N, CA, C and O of each residue as an XYZ file, in Angstrom:
652
protein
N      31.100     34.964    -38.756
C      30.755     33.806    -37.976
C      30.673     34.204    -36.503
O      31.502     34.961    -35.998
N      29.676     33.686    -35.844
C      29.426     34.049    -34.459
C      30.125     33.067    -33.530
O      30.076     31.860    -33.763
N      30.771     33.560    -32.486
C      31.468     32.710    -31.510
C      30.529     32.335    -30.380
O      29.771     33.169    -29.885
N      30.587     31.056    -29.970
C      29.803     30.585    -28.831
C      30.638     30.830    -27.577
O      31.799     30.425    -27.519
N      30.064     31.483    -26.584
C      30.838     31.761    -25.374
C      31.263     30.461    -24.678
O      30.511     29.487    -24.636
N      32.459     30.472    -24.148
C      32.988     29.271    -23.498
C      32.162     28.878    -22.286
O      32.083     27.691    -21.969
N      31.546     29.825    -21.599
C      30.707     29.517    -20.441
C      29.485     28.686    -20.855
O      29.079     27.779    -20.129
N      28.904     28.992    -22.010
C      27.763     28.228    -22.502
C      28.183     26.802    -22.829
O      27.444     25.861    -22.539
N      29.359     26.627    -23.430
C      29.862     25.285    -23.734
C      30.077     24.467    -22.457
O      29.701     23.297    -22.397
N      30.671     25.074    -21.454
C      30.909     24.385    -20.188
C      29.577     24.016    -19.532
O      29.438     22.909    -19.011
N      28.613     24.909    -19.547
C      27.305     24.633    -18.945
C      26.605     23.485    -19.674
O      26.025     22.615    -19.024
N      26.646     23.463    -21.003
C      26.036     22.374    -21.768
C      26.729     21.048    -21.496
O      26.066     20.019    -21.362
N      28.045     21.060    -21.413
C      28.799     19.845    -21.130
C      28.458     19.301    -19.739
O      28.254     18.097    -19.586
N      28.394     20.157    -18.738
C      28.031     19.726    -17.387
C      26.603     19.187    -17.334
O      26.341     18.198    -16.650
N      25.689     19.819    -18.041
C      24.305     19.341    -18.062
C      24.215     17.967    -18.721
O      23.463     17.111    -18.256
N      24.960     17.745    -19.781
C      24.941     16.441    -20.457
C      25.528     15.357    -19.564
O      25.020     14.237    -19.541
N      26.587     15.671    -18.830
C      27.197     14.683    -17.942
C      26.274     14.355    -16.770
O      26.215     13.204    -16.337
N      25.565     15.334    -16.261
C      24.677     15.098    -15.125
C      23.434     14.319    -15.540
O      22.910     13.538    -14.746
N      22.956     14.511    -16.753
C      21.720     13.868    -17.193
C      21.921     12.417    -17.590
O      21.002     11.615    -17.425
N      23.067     12.053    -18.100
C      23.294     10.686    -18.575
C      23.925      9.850    -17.469
O      24.951     10.243    -16.914
N      23.325      8.692    -17.133
C      23.935      7.837    -16.116
C      25.212      7.190    -16.642
O      25.341      6.917    -17.835
N      26.127      6.957    -15.755
C      27.370      6.287    -16.120
C      27.080      4.828    -16.459
O      26.060      4.293    -16.025
N      27.960      4.167    -17.233
C      27.718      2.760    -17.586
C      27.533      1.856    -16.369
O      26.708      0.943    -16.406
N      28.280      2.090    -15.297
C      28.126      1.264    -14.099
C      26.746      1.461    -13.472
O      26.163      0.510    -12.952
N      26.218      2.692    -13.517
C      24.883      2.940    -12.988
C      23.827      2.222    -13.823
O      22.870      1.679    -13.270
N      23.987      2.211    -15.146
C      23.024      1.513    -16.006
C      23.043      0.021    -15.726
O      21.984     -0.604    -15.688
N      24.220     -0.571    -15.528
C      24.306     -2.005    -15.235
C      23.672     -2.321    -13.886
O      22.984     -3.333    -13.750
N      23.896     -1.464    -12.881
C      23.321     -1.701    -11.554
C      21.798     -1.650    -11.607
O      21.131     -2.460    -10.962
N      21.240     -0.709    -12.368
C      19.784     -0.633    -12.487
C      19.230     -1.842    -13.212
O      18.168     -2.341    -12.841
N      19.913     -2.324    -14.229
C      19.436     -3.495    -14.973
C      19.423     -4.737    -14.091
O      18.573     -5.609    -14.270
N      20.345     -4.830    -13.148
C      20.397     -5.989    -12.246
C      19.509     -5.804    -11.023
O      19.435     -6.698    -10.180
N      18.846     -4.682    -10.910
C      18.017     -4.439     -9.731
C      18.804     -3.816     -8.601
O      18.422     -3.944     -7.437
N      19.879     -3.153     -8.916
C      20.711     -2.556     -7.882
C      20.187     -1.203     -7.456
O      19.167     -1.112     -6.773
N      20.884     -0.150     -7.857
C      20.550      1.188     -7.388
C      19.152      1.619     -7.797
O      18.509      2.377     -7.071
N      18.665      1.154     -8.944
C      17.345      1.559     -9.406
C      16.224      0.679     -8.907
O      15.060      0.956     -9.195
N      16.533     -0.382     -8.160
C      15.500     -1.307     -7.691
C      14.753     -0.698     -6.521
O      15.365     -0.197     -5.578
N      13.446     -0.740     -6.581
C      12.611     -0.215     -5.505
C      12.005     -1.393     -4.753
O      11.318     -2.221     -5.352
N      12.248     -1.475     -3.462
C      11.683     -2.551     -2.649
C      10.169     -2.386     -2.595
O       9.670     -1.265     -2.503
N       9.432     -3.499     -2.652
C       7.984     -3.378     -2.506
C       7.642     -2.902     -1.094
O       8.415     -3.123     -0.162
N       6.500     -2.258     -0.933
C       6.159     -1.743      0.399
C       5.696     -2.853      1.331
O       5.349     -3.951      0.894
N       5.697     -2.547      2.616
C       5.050     -3.433      3.584
C       3.589     -3.551      3.184
O       2.995     -2.584      2.705
N       3.010     -4.724      3.375
C       1.596     -4.872      3.044
C       0.927     -5.806      4.039
O       1.576     -6.634      4.679
N      -0.375     -5.655      4.152
C      -1.181     -6.457      5.064
C      -2.516     -6.734      4.382
O      -2.997     -5.929      3.583
N      -3.107     -7.882      4.706
C      -4.389     -8.169      4.088
C      -5.073     -9.398      4.641
O      -4.462    -10.199      5.349
N      -6.353     -9.543      4.312
C      -7.121    -10.707      4.746
C      -6.887    -11.893      3.818
O      -6.455    -11.731      2.676
N      -7.179    -13.086      4.325
C      -7.118    -14.284      3.491
C      -8.261    -15.215      3.855
O      -8.779    -15.187      4.971
N      -8.642    -16.035      2.894
C      -9.692    -17.031      3.058
C      -9.170    -18.314      2.448
O      -8.631    -18.300      1.341
N      -9.323    -19.429      3.155
C      -8.785    -20.684      2.647
C      -9.620    -21.880      3.021
O     -10.602    -21.782      3.757
N      -9.200    -23.020      2.490
C      -9.876    -24.285      2.773
C      -8.822    -25.316      3.131
O      -7.848    -25.497      2.400
N      -9.017    -25.998      4.263
C      -8.114    -27.045      4.735
C      -8.762    -28.394      4.427
O      -9.814    -28.720      4.976
N      -8.136    -29.176      3.550
C      -8.701    -30.459      3.137
C      -8.587    -31.525      4.222
O      -9.344    -32.496      4.201
N      -7.660    -31.372      5.173
C      -7.510    -32.353      6.249
C      -8.694    -32.312      7.211
O      -9.248    -33.354      7.560
N      -9.081    -31.119      7.637
C     -10.217    -30.993      8.558
C     -11.514    -30.684      7.821
O     -12.570    -30.579      8.445
N     -11.443    -30.536      6.491
C     -12.623    -30.291      5.661
C     -13.384    -29.062      6.155
O     -14.585    -29.113      6.422
N     -12.631    -27.933      6.272
C     -13.233    -26.738      6.850
C     -12.588    -25.478      6.265
O     -11.408    -25.478      5.914
N     -13.380    -24.405      6.166
C     -12.877    -23.094      5.761
C     -12.133    -22.431      6.915
O     -12.420    -22.693      8.083
N     -11.180    -21.573      6.577
C     -10.533    -20.764      7.602
C     -10.402    -19.335      7.118
O     -10.368    -19.075      5.915
N     -10.328    -18.408      8.065
C     -10.135    -16.984      7.817
C      -8.831    -16.569      8.469
O      -8.402    -17.164      9.458
N      -8.207    -15.553      7.914
C      -6.964    -15.123      8.534
C      -6.463    -13.811      7.985
O      -7.179    -13.067      7.315
N      -5.216    -13.554      8.292
C      -4.558    -12.348      7.834
C      -3.092    -12.616      7.576
O      -2.500    -13.534      8.145
N      -2.511    -11.799      6.706
C      -1.111    -11.965      6.332
C      -0.430    -10.600      6.350
O      -1.050     -9.580      6.052
N       0.843    -10.596      6.702
C       1.661     -9.389      6.756
C       2.919     -9.664      5.944
O       3.639    -10.617      6.244
N       3.206     -8.858      4.924
C       4.375     -9.043      4.060
C       5.440     -8.007      4.392
O       5.190     -6.803      4.323
N       6.634     -8.483      4.753
C       7.748     -7.613      5.124
C       8.914     -7.901      4.179
O       9.581     -8.923      4.343
N       9.185     -7.035      3.193
C      10.315     -7.274      2.289
C      11.636     -7.227      3.054
O      11.889     -6.292      3.815
N      12.480     -8.248      2.846
C      13.771     -8.298      3.535
C      14.948     -8.275      2.571
O      16.062     -7.946      2.979
N      14.734     -8.612      1.315
C      15.780     -8.588      0.295
C      15.105     -8.440     -1.060
O      13.881     -8.342     -1.153
N      15.911     -8.425     -2.095
C      15.390     -8.145     -3.431
C      14.220     -9.040     -3.813
O      13.208     -8.537     -4.301
N      14.323    -10.321     -3.612
C      13.271    -11.259     -4.011
C      12.659    -12.016     -2.828
O      11.835    -12.908     -3.027
N      13.049    -11.674     -1.625
C      12.594    -12.398     -0.436
C      11.693    -11.522      0.434
O      11.948    -10.334      0.633
N      10.640    -12.146      0.942
C       9.689    -11.463      1.814
C       9.416    -12.332      3.028
O       9.090    -13.511      2.891
N       9.548    -11.756      4.214
C       9.140    -12.430      5.443
C       7.624    -12.291      5.530
O       7.076    -11.205      5.340
N       6.956    -13.406      5.820
C       5.502    -13.421      5.695
C       4.825    -14.102      6.888
O       4.429    -15.262      6.780
N       4.685    -13.416      8.008
C       3.914    -13.999      9.108
C       2.418    -13.948      8.787
O       1.930    -12.996      8.177
N       1.705    -14.990      9.208
C       0.259    -15.027      8.977
C      -0.415    -15.813     10.095
O       0.233    -16.551     10.837
N      -1.726    -15.639     10.197
C      -2.520    -16.345     11.195
C      -3.809    -16.798     10.540
O      -4.435    -16.048      9.791
N      -4.206    -18.045     10.829
C      -5.416    -18.617     10.239
C      -6.313    -19.141     11.357
O      -5.868    -19.914     12.205
N      -7.569    -18.720     11.358
C      -8.555    -19.120     12.369
C      -9.576    -20.057     11.742
O     -10.138    -19.765     10.686
N      -9.809    -21.183     12.400
C     -10.813    -22.148     11.953
C     -12.094    -21.888     12.737
O     -12.346    -22.538     13.752
N     -12.888    -20.955     12.278
C     -14.099    -20.569     13.004
C     -15.152    -21.671     12.906
O     -15.292    -22.323     11.872
N     -15.875    -21.862     13.980
C     -16.951    -22.838     13.995
C     -16.548    -24.224     14.444
O     -17.419    -25.078     14.613
N     -15.279    -24.487     14.644
C     -14.836    -25.789     15.141
C     -14.648    -25.717     16.652
O     -14.337    -24.653     17.187
N     -14.830    -26.823     17.334
C     -14.650    -26.844     18.788
C     -13.174    -26.709     19.136
O     -12.309    -27.213     18.421
N     -12.902    -26.043     20.211
C     -11.527    -25.854     20.652
C     -10.858    -24.645     20.041
O      -9.674    -24.418     20.289
N     -11.565    -23.863     19.256
C     -11.051    -22.667     18.570
C      -9.650    -22.879     17.986
O      -8.705    -22.212     18.408
N      -9.501    -23.786     17.031
C      -8.174    -24.012     16.453
C      -7.704    -22.822     15.613
O      -8.497    -22.135     14.968
N      -6.402    -22.606     15.644
C      -5.777    -21.606     14.787
C      -4.365    -22.061     14.460
O      -3.822    -22.965     15.095
N      -3.780    -21.413     13.454
C      -2.408    -21.731     13.050
C      -1.652    -20.426     12.838
O      -2.133    -19.515     12.163
N      -0.468    -20.353     13.424
C       0.461    -19.246     13.209
C       1.538    -19.723     12.245
O       2.076    -20.818     12.408
N       1.854    -18.913     11.247
C       2.888    -19.255     10.272
C       3.924    -18.144     10.224
O       3.579    -16.963     10.266
N       5.170    -18.516     10.136
C       6.254    -17.572      9.880
C       6.998    -18.134      8.680
O       7.764    -19.090      8.799
N       6.760    -17.527      7.523
C       7.261    -18.063      6.257
C       8.210    -17.091      5.585
O       8.219    -15.895      5.878
N       9.008    -17.632      4.677
C       9.866    -16.836      3.813
C       9.426    -17.106      2.381
O       9.449    -18.246      1.917
N       9.026    -16.045      1.687
C       8.510    -16.147      0.324
C       9.592    -15.701     -0.650
O      10.279    -14.708     -0.410
N       9.745    -16.441     -1.760
C      10.753    -16.130     -2.776
C      10.077    -15.959     -4.134
O       9.324    -16.827     -4.576
N      10.353    -14.835     -4.789
C       9.901    -14.594     -6.163
C      11.069    -14.906     -7.098
O      12.042    -14.151     -7.114
N      11.012    -15.996     -7.882
C      12.111    -16.270     -8.809
C      12.151    -15.212     -9.914
O      11.144    -14.555    -10.178
N      13.303    -15.046    -10.556
C      13.426    -14.024    -11.605
C      12.715    -14.453    -12.893
O      13.336    -15.033    -13.784
N      11.434    -14.173    -12.986
C      10.654    -14.467    -14.183
C      10.310    -13.162    -14.885
O      10.595    -12.081    -14.368
N       9.706    -13.258    -16.045
C       9.413    -12.067    -16.839
C       8.527    -11.071    -16.089
O       8.787     -9.868    -16.123
N       7.502    -11.552    -15.423
C       6.583    -10.646    -14.739
C       6.634    -10.751    -13.221
O       6.059     -9.901    -12.541
N       7.295    -11.751    -12.666
C       7.403    -11.906    -11.224
C       6.093    -12.236    -10.536
O       5.877    -11.845     -9.389
N       5.212    -12.957    -11.227
C       3.898    -13.268    -10.667
C       3.918    -14.480     -9.749
O       3.121    -14.550     -8.813
N       4.804    -15.430     -9.990
C       4.814    -16.679     -9.230
C       5.793    -16.599     -8.065
O       6.788    -15.876     -8.120
N       5.496    -17.350     -7.014
C       6.377    -17.396     -5.853
C       6.270    -18.758     -5.194
O       5.336    -19.520     -5.446
N       7.234    -19.046     -4.355
C       7.182    -20.249     -3.528
C       7.962    -19.977     -2.260
O       8.679    -18.982     -2.157
N       7.816    -20.876     -1.290
C       8.523    -20.673     -0.036
C       8.147    -21.710      0.993
O       7.557    -22.744      0.680
N       8.500    -21.413      2.221
C       8.218    -22.328      3.314
C       8.513    -21.661      4.631
O       8.977    -20.522      4.692
N       8.232    -22.402      5.691
C       8.490    -21.840      7.001
C       7.951    -22.684      8.126
O       7.674    -23.873      7.965
N       7.809    -22.051      9.258
C       7.380    -22.686     10.500
C       5.870    -22.528     10.665
O       5.313    -21.463     10.401
N       5.219    -23.602     11.103
C       3.782    -23.566     11.394
C       3.566    -24.000     12.842
O       4.066    -25.043     13.264
N       2.832    -23.210     13.588
C       2.476    -23.540     14.969
C       0.962    -23.689     15.017
O       0.229    -22.722     14.810
N       0.500    -24.903     15.292
C      -0.927    -25.204     15.316
C      -1.408    -25.275     16.755
O      -0.729    -25.832     17.618
N      -2.574    -24.711     17.009
C      -3.163    -24.733     18.350
C      -4.607    -25.205     18.242
O      -5.367    -24.714     17.408
N      -4.982    -26.161     19.093
C      -6.358    -26.649     19.120
C      -6.639    -27.272     20.483
O      -5.883    -28.122     20.953
N      -7.709    -26.854     21.100
C      -8.157    -27.394     22.397
C      -7.054    -27.408     23.453
O      -6.920    -28.380     24.196
N      -6.272    -26.348     23.523
C      -5.227    -26.258     24.532
C      -3.945    -26.983     24.177
O      -2.985    -26.918     24.944
N      -3.889    -27.665     23.055
C      -2.679    -28.382     22.629
C      -1.987    -27.623     21.509
O      -2.637    -27.048     20.636
N      -0.668    -27.630     21.547
C       0.120    -27.003     20.495
C       0.893    -28.061     19.735
O       1.297    -29.077     20.301
N       1.097    -27.820     18.459
C       1.869    -28.705     17.604
C       2.688    -27.829     16.669
O       2.184    -26.839     16.139
N       3.932    -28.186     16.470
C       4.810    -27.419     15.600
C       5.162    -28.249     14.382
O       5.388    -29.455     14.481
N       5.205    -27.602     13.248
C       5.560    -28.278     12.008
C       6.146    -27.294     11.016
O       6.489    -26.164     11.363
N       6.254    -27.738      9.793
C       6.766    -26.893      8.713
C       5.735    -26.870      7.595
O       4.872    -27.743      7.504
N       5.842    -25.861      6.753
C       4.970    -25.816      5.592
C       5.756    -25.396      4.364
O       6.792    -24.738      4.457
N       5.239    -25.790      3.218
C       5.795    -25.408      1.924
C       4.634    -24.923      1.072
O       3.534    -25.471      1.149
N       4.870    -23.902      0.264
C       3.777    -23.349     -0.526
C       4.284    -22.833     -1.863
O       5.473    -22.575     -2.046
N       3.353    -22.692     -2.784
C       3.599    -22.075     -4.088
C       2.358    -21.276     -4.428
O       1.247    -21.664     -4.067
N       2.540    -20.166     -5.118
C       1.383    -19.340     -5.402
C       1.596    -18.355     -6.525
O       2.650    -18.307     -7.160
N       0.578    -17.583     -6.744
C       0.528    -16.542     -7.761
C       0.128    -15.248     -7.074
O      -0.771    -15.227     -6.234
N       0.811    -14.165     -7.445
C       0.503    -12.850     -6.885
C       0.222    -11.899     -8.032
O       0.964    -11.869     -9.014
N      -0.850    -11.121     -7.914
C      -1.265    -10.209     -8.976
C      -0.217     -9.170     -9.318
O       0.777     -9.000     -8.612
N      -0.461     -8.495    -10.397
C       0.481     -7.495    -10.897
C       0.717     -6.401     -9.871
O      -0.176     -6.045     -9.102
N       1.915     -5.883     -9.872
C       2.320     -4.922     -8.844
C       1.938     -3.489     -9.170
O       2.181     -2.594     -8.361
N       1.347     -3.245    -10.331
C       0.993     -1.879    -10.697
C      -0.252     -1.389     -9.963
O      -0.486     -0.183     -9.882
N      -1.039     -2.296     -9.436
C      -2.256     -1.915     -8.717
C      -1.913     -1.508     -7.282
O      -0.842     -1.846     -6.776
N      -2.824     -0.783     -6.630
C      -2.562     -0.437     -5.227
C      -2.748     -1.625     -4.289
O      -2.360     -1.546     -3.124
N      -3.326     -2.715     -4.763
C      -3.485     -3.921     -3.961
C      -2.991     -5.101     -4.790
O      -2.889     -5.016     -6.013
N      -2.686     -6.200     -4.109
C      -2.175     -7.391     -4.794
C      -3.003     -8.613     -4.413
O      -2.897     -9.095     -3.286
N      -3.825     -9.124     -5.328
C      -4.511    -10.381     -5.046
C      -3.517    -11.540     -5.110
O      -2.533    -11.478     -5.845
N      -3.774    -12.588     -4.345
C      -2.895    -13.753     -4.393
C      -3.711    -15.023     -4.229
O      -4.780    -15.016     -3.618
N      -3.195    -16.108     -4.780
C      -3.775    -17.447     -4.641
C      -2.622    -18.393     -4.369
O      -1.540    -18.240     -4.935
N      -2.850    -19.375     -3.499
C      -1.734    -20.185     -3.022
C      -2.191    -21.594     -2.673
O      -3.330    -21.808     -2.256
N      -1.292    -22.545     -2.849
C      -1.477    -23.923     -2.377
C      -0.397    -24.175     -1.332
O       0.772    -23.853     -1.548
N      -0.792    -24.755     -0.194
C       0.144    -24.937      0.922
C       0.041    -26.358      1.465
O      -1.054    -26.895      1.633
N       1.191    -26.954      1.736
C       1.262    -28.263      2.373
C       1.861    -28.067      3.758
O       2.972    -27.553      3.890
N       1.126    -28.476      4.796
C       1.572    -28.324      6.179
C       1.948    -29.699      6.707
O       1.128    -30.616      6.707
N       3.198    -29.841      7.161
C       3.708    -31.106      7.692
C       3.909    -30.962      9.193
O       4.856    -30.318      9.646
N       3.013    -31.564      9.955
C       3.090    -31.580     11.421
C       2.667    -32.980     11.851
O       2.873    -33.931     11.098
N       2.081    -33.136     13.037
C       1.606    -34.466     13.433
C       0.525    -34.952     12.467
O       0.418    -36.151     12.207
N      -0.267    -34.031     11.940
C      -1.212    -34.322     10.858
C      -0.793    -33.512      9.643
O      -0.577    -32.304      9.744
N      -0.679    -34.162      8.505
C      -0.349    -33.458      7.272
C      -1.637    -32.915      6.670
O      -2.642    -33.623      6.600
N      -1.606    -31.662      6.236
C      -2.800    -31.087      5.618
C      -2.423    -30.317      4.365
O      -1.328    -29.764      4.256
N      -3.350    -30.293      3.430
C      -3.195    -29.530      2.192
C      -4.228    -28.418      2.212
O      -5.409    -28.659      2.464
N      -3.774    -27.192      1.944
C      -4.656    -26.019      1.972
C      -4.590    -25.281      0.650
O      -3.547    -25.252     -0.003
N      -5.699    -24.689      0.258
C      -5.717    -23.695     -0.815
C      -6.260    -22.418     -0.195
O      -7.190    -22.457      0.610
N      -5.682    -21.297     -0.568
C      -6.105    -20.037      0.026
C      -5.883    -18.896     -0.940
O      -5.135    -19.016     -1.910
N      -6.532    -17.808     -0.666
C      -6.388    -16.608     -1.469
C      -6.696    -15.392     -0.626
O      -7.250    -15.496      0.468
N      -6.330    -14.243     -1.150
C      -6.577    -13.015     -0.414
C      -6.110    -11.808     -1.185
O      -5.789    -11.888     -2.371
N      -6.078    -10.689     -0.495
C      -5.646     -9.423     -1.076
C      -4.704     -8.753     -0.087
O      -5.007     -8.669      1.104
N      -3.565     -8.278     -0.574
C      -2.609     -7.554      0.267
C      -2.638     -6.072     -0.111
O      -2.526     -5.719     -1.285
N      -2.788     -5.219      0.888
C      -2.830     -3.775      0.695
C      -1.546     -3.151      1.234
O      -1.125     -3.486      2.342
N      -0.911     -2.251      0.476
C       0.322     -1.620      0.972
C       0.039     -0.689      2.149
O      -1.023     -0.072      2.235
N       1.009     -0.605      3.046
C       0.880      0.294      4.208
C       1.534      1.626      3.922
O       1.529      2.512      4.777
């Protein structure tokens, strides 16, 4: 019978211990802990329709991940072709609830409206759908309610590209 050298046994044992994660590591990864990868910063164009002013708007959005399911989302919307060059600045917080695919989101934030030299501040609430994260870009569609001196309902969509 052939003897296995003790050095080979020790090397195999160390390799097995290094390759297998500890139970606490497996639990942390399952909860989105140590194995969770934050989504990248992203930026992209958006196109929407404001039912209050009955007009299309163009804009851009910047997504800044701040926590596991939360994203800070500043955006700007320009109402081209209207007098007074109206625009709206938004600073929103987006939340992805823990669903099977993580496609849906909702949130709210601050809206600053500017038109003809006048400013108005309000709040907005939104809900939307964001495309699958396996692609290099993420399409999104959203419905937004803006509560300021004039209440408006918007639908918008766009594409976010990672930086």
